[in-house]
mmJSON file of the N, C-alpha and C atoms, coordinates in Angstrom:
{"data_MODEL":{"atom_site":{
"group_PDB":["ATOM","ATOM","ATOM","ATOM","ATOM","ATOM","ATOM","ATOM","ATOM","ATOM","ATOM","ATOM","ATOM","ATOM","ATOM","ATOM","ATOM","ATOM","ATOM","ATOM","ATOM","ATOM","ATOM","ATOM","ATOM","ATOM","ATOM","ATOM","ATOM","ATOM","ATOM","ATOM","ATOM","ATOM","ATOM","ATOM","ATOM","ATOM","ATOM","ATOM","ATOM","ATOM","ATOM","ATOM","ATOM","ATOM","ATOM","ATOM","ATOM","ATOM","ATOM","ATOM","ATOM","ATOM","ATOM","ATOM","ATOM","ATOM","ATOM","ATOM","ATOM","ATOM","ATOM","ATOM","ATOM","ATOM","ATOM","ATOM","ATOM","ATOM","ATOM","ATOM","ATOM","ATOM","ATOM","ATOM","ATOM","ATOM","ATOM","ATOM","ATOM","ATOM","ATOM","ATOM","ATOM","ATOM","ATOM","ATOM","ATOM","ATOM","ATOM","ATOM","ATOM","ATOM","ATOM","ATOM","ATOM","ATOM","ATOM","ATOM","ATOM","ATOM","ATOM","ATOM","ATOM","ATOM","ATOM","ATOM","ATOM","ATOM","ATOM","ATOM","ATOM","ATOM","ATOM","ATOM","ATOM","ATOM","ATOM","ATOM","ATOM","ATOM","ATOM","ATOM","ATOM","ATOM","ATOM","ATOM","ATOM","ATOM","ATOM","ATOM","ATOM","ATOM","ATOM","ATOM","ATOM","ATOM","ATOM","ATOM","ATOM","ATOM","ATOM","ATOM","ATOM","ATOM","ATOM","ATOM","ATOM","ATOM","ATOM","ATOM","ATOM","ATOM","ATOM","ATOM","ATOM","ATOM","ATOM","ATOM","ATOM","ATOM","ATOM","ATOM","ATOM","ATOM","ATOM","ATOM","ATOM","ATOM","ATOM","ATOM","ATOM","ATOM","ATOM","ATOM","ATOM","ATOM","ATOM","ATOM","ATOM","ATOM","ATOM","ATOM","ATOM","ATOM","ATOM","ATOM","ATOM","ATOM","ATOM","ATOM","ATOM","ATOM","ATOM","ATOM","ATOM","ATOM","ATOM","ATOM","ATOM","ATOM","ATOM","ATOM","ATOM","ATOM","ATOM","ATOM","ATOM","ATOM","ATOM","ATOM","ATOM","ATOM","ATOM","ATOM","ATOM","ATOM","ATOM","ATOM","ATOM","ATOM","ATOM","ATOM","ATOM"],
"id":[1,2,3,4,5,6,7,8,9,10,11,12,13,14,15,16,17,18,19,20,21,22,23,24,25,26,27,28,29,30,31,32,33,34,35,36,37,38,39,40,41,42,43,44,45,46,47,48,49,50,51,52,53,54,55,56,57,58,59,60,61,62,63,64,65,66,67,68,69,70,71,72,73,74,75,76,77,78,79,80,81,82,83,84,85,86,87,88,89,90,91,92,93,94,95,96,97,98,99,100,101,102,103,104,105,106,107,108,109,110,111,112,113,114,115,116,117,118,119,120,121,122,123,124,125,126,127,128,129,130,131,132,133,134,135,136,137,138,139,140,141,142,143,144,145,146,147,148,149,150,151,152,153,154,155,156,157,158,159,160,161,162,163,164,165,166,167,168,169,170,171,172,173,174,175,176,177,178,179,180,181,182,183,184,185,186,187,188,189,190,191,192,193,194,195,196,197,198,199,200,201,202,203,204,205,206,207,208,209,210,211,212,213,214,215,216,217,218,219,220,221,222,223,224,225],
"type_symbol":["N","C","C","N","C","C","N","C","C","N","C","C","N","C","C","N","C","C","N","C","C","N","C","C","N","C","C","N","C","C","N","C","C","N","C","C","N","C","C","N","C","C","N","C","C","N","C","C","N","C","C","N","C","C","N","C","C","N","C","C","N","C","C","N","C","C","N","C","C","N","C","C","N","C","C","N","C","C","N","C","C","N","C","C","N","C","C","N","C","C","N","C","C","N","C","C","N","C","C","N","C","C","N","C","C","N","C","C","N","C","C","N","C","C","N","C","C","N","C","C","N","C","C","N","C","C","N","C","C","N","C","C","N","C","C","N","C","C","N","C","C","N","C","C","N","C","C","N","C","C","N","C","C","N","C","C","N","C","C","N","C","C","N","C","C","N","C","C","N","C","C","N","C","C","N","C","C","N","C","C","N","C","C","N","C","C","N","C","C","N","C","C","N","C","C","N","C","C","N","C","C","N","C","C","N","C","C","N","C","C","N","C","C","N","C","C","N","C","C","N","C","C","N","C","C"],
"label_atom_id":["N","CA","C","N","CA","C","N","CA","C","N","CA","C","N","CA","C","N","CA","C","N","CA","C","N","CA","C","N","CA","C","N","CA","C","N","CA","C","N","CA","C","N","CA","C","N","CA","C","N","CA","C","N","CA","C","N","CA","C","N","CA","C","N","CA","C","N","CA","C","N","CA","C","N","CA","C","N","CA","C","N","CA","C","N","CA","C","N","CA","C","N","CA","C","N","CA","C","N","CA","C","N","CA","C","N","CA","C","N","CA","C","N","CA","C","N","CA","C","N","CA","C","N","CA","C","N","CA","C","N","CA","C","N","CA","C","N","CA","C","N","CA","C","N","CA","C","N","CA","C","N","CA","C","N","CA","C","N","CA","C","N","CA","C","N","CA","C","N","CA","C","N","CA","C","N","CA","C","N","CA","C","N","CA","C","N","CA","C","N","CA","C","N","CA","C","N","CA","C","N","CA","C","N","CA","C","N","CA","C","N","CA","C","N","CA","C","N","CA","C","N","CA","C","N","CA","C","N","CA","C","N","CA","C","N","CA","C","N","CA","C","N","CA","C","N","CA","C","N","CA","C","N","CA","C","N","CA","C","N","CA","C"],
"label_alt_id":[null,null,null,null,null,null,null,null,null,null,null,null,null,null,null,null,null,null,null,null,null,null,null,null,null,null,null,null,null,null,null,null,null,null,null,null,null,null,null,null,null,null,null,null,null,null,null,null,null,null,null,null,null,null,null,null,null,null,null,null,null,null,null,null,null,null,null,null,null,null,null,null,null,null,null,null,null,null,null,null,null,null,null,null,null,null,null,null,null,null,null,null,null,null,null,null,null,null,null,null,null,null,null,null,null,null,null,null,null,null,null,null,null,null,null,null,null,null,null,null,null,null,null,null,null,null,null,null,null,null,null,null,null,null,null,null,null,null,null,null,null,null,null,null,null,null,null,null,null,null,null,null,null,null,null,null,null,null,null,null,null,null,null,null,null,null,null,null,null,null,null,null,null,null,null,null,null,null,null,null,null,null,null,null,null,null,null,null,null,null,null,null,null,null,null,null,null,null,null,null,null,null,null,null,null,null,null,null,null,null,null,null,null,null,null,null,null,null,null,null,null,null,null,null,null],
"label_comp_id":["UNK","UNK","UNK","UNK","UNK","UNK","UNK","UNK","UNK","UNK","UNK","UNK","UNK","UNK","UNK","UNK","UNK","UNK","UNK","UNK","UNK","UNK","UNK","UNK","UNK","UNK","UNK","UNK","UNK","UNK","UNK","UNK","UNK","UNK","UNK","UNK","UNK","UNK","UNK","UNK","UNK","UNK","UNK","UNK","UNK","UNK","UNK","UNK","UNK","UNK","UNK","UNK","UNK","UNK","UNK","UNK","UNK","UNK","UNK","UNK","UNK","UNK","UNK","UNK","UNK","UNK","UNK","UNK","UNK","UNK","UNK","UNK","UNK","UNK","UNK","UNK","UNK","UNK","UNK","UNK","UNK","UNK","UNK","UNK","UNK","UNK","UNK","UNK","UNK","UNK","UNK","UNK","UNK","UNK","UNK","UNK","UNK","UNK","UNK","UNK","UNK","UNK","UNK","UNK","UNK","UNK","UNK","UNK","UNK","UNK","UNK","UNK","UNK","UNK","UNK","UNK","UNK","UNK","UNK","UNK","UNK","UNK","UNK","UNK","UNK","UNK","UNK","UNK","UNK","UNK","UNK","UNK","UNK","UNK","UNK","UNK","UNK","UNK","UNK","UNK","UNK","UNK","UNK","UNK","UNK","UNK","UNK","UNK","UNK","UNK","UNK","UNK","UNK","UNK","UNK","UNK","UNK","UNK","UNK","UNK","UNK","UNK","UNK","UNK","UNK","UNK","UNK","UNK","UNK","UNK","UNK","UNK","UNK","UNK","UNK","UNK","UNK","UNK","UNK","UNK","UNK","UNK","UNK","UNK","UNK","UNK","UNK","UNK","UNK","UNK","UNK","UNK","UNK","UNK","UNK","UNK","UNK","UNK","UNK","UNK","UNK","UNK","UNK","UNK","UNK","UNK","UNK","UNK","UNK","UNK","UNK","UNK","UNK","UNK","UNK","UNK","UNK","UNK","UNK","UNK","UNK","UNK","UNK","UNK","UNK"],
"label_asym_id":["A","A","A","A","A","A","A","A","A","A","A","A","A","A","A","A","A","A","A","A","A","A","A","A","A","A","A","A","A","A","A","A","A","A","A","A","A","A","A","A","A","A","A","A","A","A","A","A","A","A","A","A","A","A","A","A","A","A","A","A","A","A","A","A","A","A","A","A","A","A","A","A","A","A","A","A","A","A","A","A","A","A","A","A","A","A","A","A","A","A","A","A","A","A","A","A","A","A","A","A","A","A","A","A","A","A","A","A","A","A","A","A","A","A","A","A","A","A","A","A","A","A","A","A","A","A","A","A","A","A","A","A","A","A","A","A","A","A","A","A","A","A","A","A","A","A","A","A","A","A","A","A","A","A","A","A","A","A","A","A","A","A","A","A","A","A","A","A","A","A","A","A","A","A","A","A","A","A","A","A","A","A","A","A","A","A","A","A","A","A","A","A","A","A","A","A","A","A","A","A","A","A","A","A","A","A","A","A","A","A","A","A","A","A","A","A","A","A","A","A","A","A","A","A","A"],
"label_entity_id":["1","1","1","1","1","1","1","1","1","1","1","1","1","1","1","1","1","1","1","1","1","1","1","1","1","1","1","1","1","1","1","1","1","1","1","1","1","1","1","1","1","1","1","1","1","1","1","1","1","1","1","1","1","1","1","1","1","1","1","1","1","1","1","1","1","1","1","1","1","1","1","1","1","1","1","1","1","1","1","1","1","1","1","1","1","1","1","1","1","1","1","1","1","1","1","1","1","1","1","1","1","1","1","1","1","1","1","1","1","1","1","1","1","1","1","1","1","1","1","1","1","1","1","1","1","1","1","1","1","1","1","1","1","1","1","1","1","1","1","1","1","1","1","1","1","1","1","1","1","1","1","1","1","1","1","1","1","1","1","1","1","1","1","1","1","1","1","1","1","1","1","1","1","1","1","1","1","1","1","1","1","1","1","1","1","1","1","1","1","1","1","1","1","1","1","1","1","1","1","1","1","1","1","1","1","1","1","1","1","1","1","1","1","1","1","1","1","1","1","1","1","1","1","1","1"],
"label_seq_id":[1,1,1,2,2,2,3,3,3,4,4,4,5,5,5,6,6,6,7,7,7,8,8,8,9,9,9,10,10,10,11,11,11,12,12,12,13,13,13,14,14,14,15,15,15,16,16,16,17,17,17,18,18,18,19,19,19,20,20,20,21,21,21,22,22,22,23,23,23,24,24,24,25,25,25,26,26,26,27,27,27,28,28,28,29,29,29,30,30,30,31,31,31,32,32,32,33,33,33,34,34,34,35,35,35,36,36,36,37,37,37,38,38,38,39,39,39,40,40,40,41,41,41,42,42,42,43,43,43,44,44,44,45,45,45,46,46,46,47,47,47,48,48,48,49,49,49,50,50,50,51,51,51,52,52,52,53,53,53,54,54,54,55,55,55,56,56,56,57,57,57,58,58,58,59,59,59,60,60,60,61,61,61,62,62,62,63,63,63,64,64,64,65,65,65,66,66,66,67,67,67,68,68,68,69,69,69,70,70,70,71,71,71,72,72,72,73,73,73,74,74,74,75,75,75],
"pdbx_PDB_ins_code":[null,null,null,null,null,null,null,null,null,null,null,null,null,null,null,null,null,null,null,null,null,null,null,null,null,null,null,null,null,null,null,null,null,null,null,null,null,null,null,null,null,null,null,null,null,null,null,null,null,null,null,null,null,null,null,null,null,null,null,null,null,null,null,null,null,null,null,null,null,null,null,null,null,null,null,null,null,null,null,null,null,null,null,null,null,null,null,null,null,null,null,null,null,null,null,null,null,null,null,null,null,null,null,null,null,null,null,null,null,null,null,null,null,null,null,null,null,null,null,null,null,null,null,null,null,null,null,null,null,null,null,null,null,null,null,null,null,null,null,null,null,null,null,null,null,null,null,null,null,null,null,null,null,null,null,null,null,null,null,null,null,null,null,null,null,null,null,null,null,null,null,null,null,null,null,null,null,null,null,null,null,null,null,null,null,null,null,null,null,null,null,null,null,null,null,null,null,null,null,null,null,null,null,null,null,null,null,null,null,null,null,null,null,null,null,null,null,null,null,null,null,null,null,null,null],
"Cartn_x":[2.28,1.527,0.728,0.605,-0.464,-1.701,-2.607,-4.13,-4.82,-6.012,-6.983,-8.897,-9.435,-10.555,-11.311,-12.425,-13.216,-14.576,-15.488,-16.66,-17.884,-18.676,-19.396,-20.825,-22.016,-22.971,-23.665,-24.603,-24.941,-25.427,-26.122,-26.009,-24.515,-23.676,-22.535,-21.826,-22.078,-21.534,-21.703,-23.323,-23.881,-23.46,-23.005,-23.172,-21.603,-20.594,-18.925,-18.883,-20.163,-19.79,-20.139,-21.204,-21.567,-20.264,-19.791,-18.487,-17.423,-17.008,-16.105,-14.782,-15.05,-13.953,-12.592,-13.437,-13.093,-11.848,-10.679,-9.698,-9.784,-11.117,-11.504,-10.165,-9.738,-8.156,-7.408,-7.596,-6.75,-7.081,-8.297,-9.017,-9.406,-9.099,-9.061,-7.567,-6.687,-5.185,-4.974,-5.526,-5.319,-6.388,-7.367,-8.123,-6.949,-6.928,-5.923,-4.927,-4.034,-2.685,-3.385,-4.595,-4.985,-5.356,-5.91,-6.049,-4.677,-3.849,-2.57,-1.47,-2.144,-1.513,-2.013,-3.241,-4.016,-3.539,-3.276,-3.448,-2.046,-1.001,0.229,0.561,-0.808,0.064,-0.659,-1.855,-2.562,-1.667,-1.297,0.161,0.938,1.855,2.593,2.498,1.112,0.407,-0.024,-0.543,-0.504,0.495,1.743,3.134,3.533,3.532,4.346,3.296,1.93,1.201,1.947,2.078,2.283,4.013,4.532,5.741,5.883,4.68,4.656,4.133,3.385,2.801,4.01,4.896,5.937,7.127,7.225,8.206,8.094,9.56,9.558,10.093,8.8,9.032,9.475,10.586,11.351,10.495,11.086,10.0,10.591,9.389,9.861,10.976,11.74,12.748,13.906,14.052,15.711,16.263,17.373,17.776,19.428,19.554,20.379,21.763,22.102,23.24,23.907,22.762,22.884,23.303,22.401,22.654,23.939,24.574,26.141,26.494,26.624,27.959,27.868,26.71,26.387,27.148,27.414,27.9,29.387,29.741,31.161,31.324,30.559,31.462,31.212,31.24,31.588,32.432,33.147,34.355,35.731],
"Cartn_y":[-1.078,-1.099,-1.999,-2.728,-3.952,-3.101,-4.312,-3.482,-4.748,-4.219,-4.871,-4.282,-5.267,-4.983,-5.025,-3.65,-3.359,-3.31,-3.988,-3.963,-2.969,-2.182,-1.403,-1.953,-1.279,-1.258,-0.45,-0.565,-0.366,1.815,1.877,2.892,3.902,3.524,3.9,4.327,2.703,3.45,4.743,5.042,5.974,7.053,7.016,8.568,8.763,7.874,7.492,7.929,7.971,7.984,9.845,10.351,11.516,12.117,11.728,12.838,12.084,11.826,11.493,12.602,13.673,14.162,13.612,13.289,12.797,11.551,11.249,9.851,8.873,8.13,7.476,6.363,6.015,5.581,5.802,7.368,8.062,7.972,8.036,7.842,6.461,5.607,3.851,4.197,4.23,4.333,5.259,6.676,7.204,6.3,5.741,5.274,3.658,3.153,1.834,2.544,3.399,4.13,4.274,5.034,5.541,4.316,3.007,2.343,1.219,1.438,0.44,1.322,3.147,3.511,3.033,3.482,3.205,2.07,0.852,-0.528,-0.615,0.225,0.056,0.602,1.814,2.399,1.325,0.771,0.354,-0.733,-2.002,-2.692,-2.208,-1.44,-0.703,-0.155,0.296,0.581,-1.067,-1.945,-3.287,-3.815,-3.92,-4.258,-3.407,-1.702,-1.417,-1.858,-2.137,-2.659,-3.681,-5.072,-6.13,-6.009,-5.212,-5.295,-4.418,-3.539,-2.839,-3.912,-5.431,-6.494,-7.286,-7.662,-8.352,-7.761,-6.824,-6.646,-6.947,-7.393,-7.695,-6.461,-6.568,-5.337,-5.72,-4.874,-5.389,-5.072,-6.017,-5.315,-3.999,-3.101,-2.319,-1.6,-2.568,-1.813,-2.599,-2.914,-3.553,-1.917,-2.383,-0.852,-1.446,-0.706,-1.406,-1.116,-0.361,-0.264,-1.436,-1.775,-2.665,-4.234,-4.17,-5.437,-5.258,-4.478,-4.254,-4.242,-3.842,-4.37,-5.731,-5.821,-7.589,-9.021,-8.2,-8.843,-8.845,-7.671,-7.406,-8.21,-8.417,-8.783,-10.226,-10.754,-12.258,-12.591,-11.728,-11.351,-12.13],
"Cartn_z":[-25.505,-24.302,-24.817,-23.902,-23.589,-23.656,-24.253,-24.201,-23.183,-22.948,-22.069,-22.403,-22.216,-22.499,-21.285,-21.372,-20.158,-20.465,-19.976,-20.238,-19.861,-20.351,-19.887,-20.24,-19.59,-20.087,-20.697,-22.045,-23.184,-22.767,-21.859,-21.291,-21.082,-20.179,-19.975,-21.425,-22.506,-23.571,-24.256,-24.423,-24.844,-24.203,-23.185,-22.117,-23.547,-22.881,-23.216,-24.956,-25.879,-26.879,-26.859,-26.321,-26.12,-26.062,-25.128,-24.746,-25.683,-26.942,-27.538,-27.082,-26.772,-26.819,-26.004,-24.564,-23.372,-24.006,-24.088,-23.631,-22.833,-22.756,-22.155,-21.569,-22.37,-22.087,-20.846,-21.279,-20.021,-19.026,-18.786,-17.923,-16.894,-17.452,-16.842,-16.375,-17.403,-16.598,-15.965,-15.706,-14.107,-13.207,-13.316,-12.432,-11.843,-12.811,-12.538,-11.271,-11.774,-11.071,-9.331,-9.519,-8.565,-7.425,-7.636,-7.091,-6.595,-7.781,-7.577,-6.058,-6.38,-5.242,-4.099,-4.0,-2.473,-2.112,-2.765,-2.548,-1.574,-2.925,-2.35,-0.356,-0.702,1.21,1.817,1.531,2.309,3.299,2.119,2.439,3.363,2.889,3.665,5.478,5.241,6.356,7.198,6.693,7.175,7.447,7.125,7.118,8.293,8.672,9.589,11.144,10.81,12.073,12.037,11.298,11.878,12.406,11.954,12.774,13.828,14.178,15.459,16.486,15.879,16.705,17.312,16.182,16.736,17.098,17.306,18.208,19.86,20.104,21.893,22.69,23.584,24.776,25.182,25.953,27.269,28.679,29.703,30.832,31.461,32.156,32.458,33.309,33.643,34.521,34.16,32.648,31.964,31.29,31.193,31.008,30.442,29.09,27.833,28.272,29.396,29.52,31.059,31.297,32.856,31.804,30.233,29.385,28.965,28.741,27.412,29.118,29.965,30.719,31.46,31.411,31.93,30.682,29.342,28.439,28.513,28.65,28.59,30.058,30.912,32.524,31.536,30.519,30.3,29.857,29.303,28.031,28.994],
"occupancy":[1.0,1.0,1.0,1.0,1.0,1.0,1.0,1.0,1.0,1.0,1.0,1.0,1.0,1.0,1.0,1.0,1.0,1.0,1.0,1.0,1.0,1.0,1.0,1.0,1.0,1.0,1.0,1.0,1.0,1.0,1.0,1.0,1.0,1.0,1.0,1.0,1.0,1.0,1.0,1.0,1.0,1.0,1.0,1.0,1.0,1.0,1.0,1.0,1.0,1.0,1.0,1.0,1.0,1.0,1.0,1.0,1.0,1.0,1.0,1.0,1.0,1.0,1.0,1.0,1.0,1.0,1.0,1.0,1.0,1.0,1.0,1.0,1.0,1.0,1.0,1.0,1.0,1.0,1.0,1.0,1.0,1.0,1.0,1.0,1.0,1.0,1.0,1.0,1.0,1.0,1.0,1.0,1.0,1.0,1.0,1.0,1.0,1.0,1.0,1.0,1.0,1.0,1.0,1.0,1.0,1.0,1.0,1.0,1.0,1.0,1.0,1.0,1.0,1.0,1.0,1.0,1.0,1.0,1.0,1.0,1.0,1.0,1.0,1.0,1.0,1.0,1.0,1.0,1.0,1.0,1.0,1.0,1.0,1.0,1.0,1.0,1.0,1.0,1.0,1.0,1.0,1.0,1.0,1.0,1.0,1.0,1.0,1.0,1.0,1.0,1.0,1.0,1.0,1.0,1.0,1.0,1.0,1.0,1.0,1.0,1.0,1.0,1.0,1.0,1.0,1.0,1.0,1.0,1.0,1.0,1.0,1.0,1.0,1.0,1.0,1.0,1.0,1.0,1.0,1.0,1.0,1.0,1.0,1.0,1.0,1.0,1.0,1.0,1.0,1.0,1.0,1.0,1.0,1.0,1.0,1.0,1.0,1.0,1.0,1.0,1.0,1.0,1.0,1.0,1.0,1.0,1.0,1.0,1.0,1.0,1.0,1.0,1.0,1.0,1.0,1.0,1.0,1.0,1.0,1.0,1.0,1.0,1.0,1.0,1.0],
"B_iso_or_equiv":[0.0,0.0,0.0,0.0,0.0,0.0,0.0,0.0,0.0,0.0,0.0,0.0,0.0,0.0,0.0,0.0,0.0,0.0,0.0,0.0,0.0,0.0,0.0,0.0,0.0,0.0,0.0,0.0,0.0,0.0,0.0,0.0,0.0,0.0,0.0,0.0,0.0,0.0,0.0,0.0,0.0,0.0,0.0,0.0,0.0,0.0,0.0,0.0,0.0,0.0,0.0,0.0,0.0,0.0,0.0,0.0,0.0,0.0,0.0,0.0,0.0,0.0,0.0,0.0,0.0,0.0,0.0,0.0,0.0,0.0,0.0,0.0,0.0,0.0,0.0,0.0,0.0,0.0,0.0,0.0,0.0,0.0,0.0,0.0,0.0,0.0,0.0,0.0,0.0,0.0,0.0,0.0,0.0,0.0,0.0,0.0,0.0,0.0,0.0,0.0,0.0,0.0,0.0,0.0,0.0,0.0,0.0,0.0,0.0,0.0,0.0,0.0,0.0,0.0,0.0,0.0,0.0,0.0,0.0,0.0,0.0,0.0,0.0,0.0,0.0,0.0,0.0,0.0,0.0,0.0,0.0,0.0,0.0,0.0,0.0,0.0,0.0,0.0,0.0,0.0,0.0,0.0,0.0,0.0,0.0,0.0,0.0,0.0,0.0,0.0,0.0,0.0,0.0,0.0,0.0,0.0,0.0,0.0,0.0,0.0,0.0,0.0,0.0,0.0,0.0,0.0,0.0,0.0,0.0,0.0,0.0,0.0,0.0,0.0,0.0,0.0,0.0,0.0,0.0,0.0,0.0,0.0,0.0,0.0,0.0,0.0,0.0,0.0,0.0,0.0,0.0,0.0,0.0,0.0,0.0,0.0,0.0,0.0,0.0,0.0,0.0,0.0,0.0,0.0,0.0,0.0,0.0,0.0,0.0,0.0,0.0,0.0,0.0,0.0,0.0,0.0,0.0,0.0,0.0,0.0,0.0,0.0,0.0,0.0,0.0],
"pdbx_formal_charge":[null,null,null,null,null,null,null,null,null,null,null,null,null,null,null,null,null,null,null,null,null,null,null,null,null,null,null,null,null,null,null,null,null,null,null,null,null,null,null,null,null,null,null,null,null,null,null,null,null,null,null,null,null,null,null,null,null,null,null,null,null,null,null,null,null,null,null,null,null,null,null,null,null,null,null,null,null,null,null,null,null,null,null,null,null,null,null,null,null,null,null,null,null,null,null,null,null,null,null,null,null,null,null,null,null,null,null,null,null,null,null,null,null,null,null,null,null,null,null,null,null,null,null,null,null,null,null,null,null,null,null,null,null,null,null,null,null,null,null,null,null,null,null,null,null,null,null,null,null,null,null,null,null,null,null,null,null,null,null,null,null,null,null,null,null,null,null,null,null,null,null,null,null,null,null,null,null,null,null,null,null,null,null,null,null,null,null,null,null,null,null,null,null,null,null,null,null,null,null,null,null,null,null,null,null,null,null,null,null,null,null,null,null,null,null,null,null,null,null,null,null,null,null,null,null],
"auth_seq_id":[1,1,1,2,2,2,3,3,3,4,4,4,5,5,5,6,6,6,7,7,7,8,8,8,9,9,9,10,10,10,11,11,11,12,12,12,13,13,13,14,14,14,15,15,15,16,16,16,17,17,17,18,18,18,19,19,19,20,20,20,21,21,21,22,22,22,23,23,23,24,24,24,25,25,25,26,26,26,27,27,27,28,28,28,29,29,29,30,30,30,31,31,31,32,32,32,33,33,33,34,34,34,35,35,35,36,36,36,37,37,37,38,38,38,39,39,39,40,40,40,41,41,41,42,42,42,43,43,43,44,44,44,45,45,45,46,46,46,47,47,47,48,48,48,49,49,49,50,50,50,51,51,51,52,52,52,53,53,53,54,54,54,55,55,55,56,56,56,57,57,57,58,58,58,59,59,59,60,60,60,61,61,61,62,62,62,63,63,63,64,64,64,65,65,65,66,66,66,67,67,67,68,68,68,69,69,69,70,70,70,71,71,71,72,72,72,73,73,73,74,74,74,75,75,75],
"auth_comp_id":["UNK","UNK","UNK","UNK","UNK","UNK","UNK","UNK","UNK","UNK","UNK","UNK","UNK","UNK","UNK","UNK","UNK","UNK","UNK","UNK","UNK","UNK","UNK","UNK","UNK","UNK","UNK","UNK","UNK","UNK","UNK","UNK","UNK","UNK","UNK","UNK","UNK","UNK","UNK","UNK","UNK","UNK","UNK","UNK","UNK","UNK","UNK","UNK","UNK","UNK","UNK","UNK","UNK","UNK","UNK","UNK","UNK","UNK","UNK","UNK","UNK","UNK","UNK","UNK","UNK","UNK","UNK","UNK","UNK","UNK","UNK","UNK","UNK","UNK","UNK","UNK","UNK","UNK","UNK","UNK","UNK","UNK","UNK","UNK","UNK","UNK","UNK","UNK","UNK","UNK","UNK","UNK","UNK","UNK","UNK","UNK","UNK","UNK","UNK","UNK","UNK","UNK","UNK","UNK","UNK","UNK","UNK","UNK","UNK","UNK","UNK","UNK","UNK","UNK","UNK","UNK","UNK","UNK","UNK","UNK","UNK","UNK","UNK","UNK","UNK","UNK","UNK","UNK","UNK","UNK","UNK","UNK","UNK","UNK","UNK","UNK","UNK","UNK","UNK","UNK","UNK","UNK","UNK","UNK","UNK","UNK","UNK","UNK","UNK","UNK","UNK","UNK","UNK","UNK","UNK","UNK","UNK","UNK","UNK","UNK","UNK","UNK","UNK","UNK","UNK","UNK","UNK","UNK","UNK","UNK","UNK","UNK","UNK","UNK","UNK","UNK","UNK","UNK","UNK","UNK","UNK","UNK","UNK","UNK","UNK","UNK","UNK","UNK","UNK","UNK","UNK","UNK","UNK","UNK","UNK","UNK","UNK","UNK","UNK","UNK","UNK","UNK","UNK","UNK","UNK","UNK","UNK","UNK","UNK","UNK","UNK","UNK","UNK","UNK","UNK","UNK","UNK","UNK","UNK","UNK","UNK","UNK","UNK","UNK","UNK"],
"auth_asym_id":["A","A","A","A","A","A","A","A","A","A","A","A","A","A","A","A","A","A","A","A","A","A","A","A","A","A","A","A","A","A","A","A","A","A","A","A","A","A","A","A","A","A","A","A","A","A","A","A","A","A","A","A","A","A","A","A","A","A","A","A","A","A","A","A","A","A","A","A","A","A","A","A","A","A","A","A","A","A","A","A","A","A","A","A","A","A","A","A","A","A","A","A","A","A","A","A","A","A","A","A","A","A","A","A","A","A","A","A","A","A","A","A","A","A","A","A","A","A","A","A","A","A","A","A","A","A","A","A","A","A","A","A","A","A","A","A","A","A","A","A","A","A","A","A","A","A","A","A","A","A","A","A","A","A","A","A","A","A","A","A","A","A","A","A","A","A","A","A","A","A","A","A","A","A","A","A","A","A","A","A","A","A","A","A","A","A","A","A","A","A","A","A","A","A","A","A","A","A","A","A","A","A","A","A","A","A","A","A","A","A","A","A","A","A","A","A","A","A","A","A","A","A","A","A","A"],
"auth_atom_id":["N","CA","C","N","CA","C","N","CA","C","N","CA","C","N","CA","C","N","CA","C","N","CA","C","N","CA","C","N","CA","C","N","CA","C","N","CA","C","N","CA","C","N","CA","C","N","CA","C","N","CA","C","N","CA","C","N","CA","C","N","CA","C","N","CA","C","N","CA","C","N","CA","C","N","CA","C","N","CA","C","N","CA","C","N","CA","C","N","CA","C","N","CA","C","N","CA","C","N","CA","C","N","CA","C","N","CA","C","N","CA","C","N","CA","C","N","CA","C","N","CA","C","N","CA","C","N","CA","C","N","CA","C","N","CA","C","N","CA","C","N","CA","C","N","CA","C","N","CA","C","N","CA","C","N","CA","C","N","CA","C","N","CA","C","N","CA","C","N","CA","C","N","CA","C","N","CA","C","N","CA","C","N","CA","C","N","CA","C","N","CA","C","N","CA","C","N","CA","C","N","CA","C","N","CA","C","N","CA","C","N","CA","C","N","CA","C","N","CA","C","N","CA","C","N","CA","C","N","CA","C","N","CA","C","N","CA","C","N","CA","C","N","CA","C","N","CA","C","N","CA","C","N","CA","C","N","CA","C","N","CA","C"],
"pdbx_PDB_model_num":[1,1,1,1,1,1,1,1,1,1,1,1,1,1,1,1,1,1,1,1,1,1,1,1,1,1,1,1,1,1,1,1,1,1,1,1,1,1,1,1,1,1,1,1,1,1,1,1,1,1,1,1,1,1,1,1,1,1,1,1,1,1,1,1,1,1,1,1,1,1,1,1,1,1,1,1,1,1,1,1,1,1,1,1,1,1,1,1,1,1,1,1,1,1,1,1,1,1,1,1,1,1,1,1,1,1,1,1,1,1,1,1,1,1,1,1,1,1,1,1,1,1,1,1,1,1,1,1,1,1,1,1,1,1,1,1,1,1,1,1,1,1,1,1,1,1,1,1,1,1,1,1,1,1,1,1,1,1,1,1,1,1,1,1,1,1,1,1,1,1,1,1,1,1,1,1,1,1,1,1,1,1,1,1,1,1,1,1,1,1,1,1,1,1,1,1,1,1,1,1,1,1,1,1,1,1,1,1,1,1,1,1,1,1,1,1,1,1,1,1,1,1,1,1,1]
}}}
């Protein structure tokens, strides 16, 4: 597994040392995964909104049946 470095202030480090039984690497990994999942969801929601905005809306009186008949009539 690749290694990353995280810098914390002295007080945070002292508190972490007092809680030495906690797997701090695991805590950081979980936090990173939560942020990645959150950003992924946000990007998906943004893509859906952009897609909705780019849809071409037909006129209110447009009917698909009429359009199909028109195209079939051209053959």
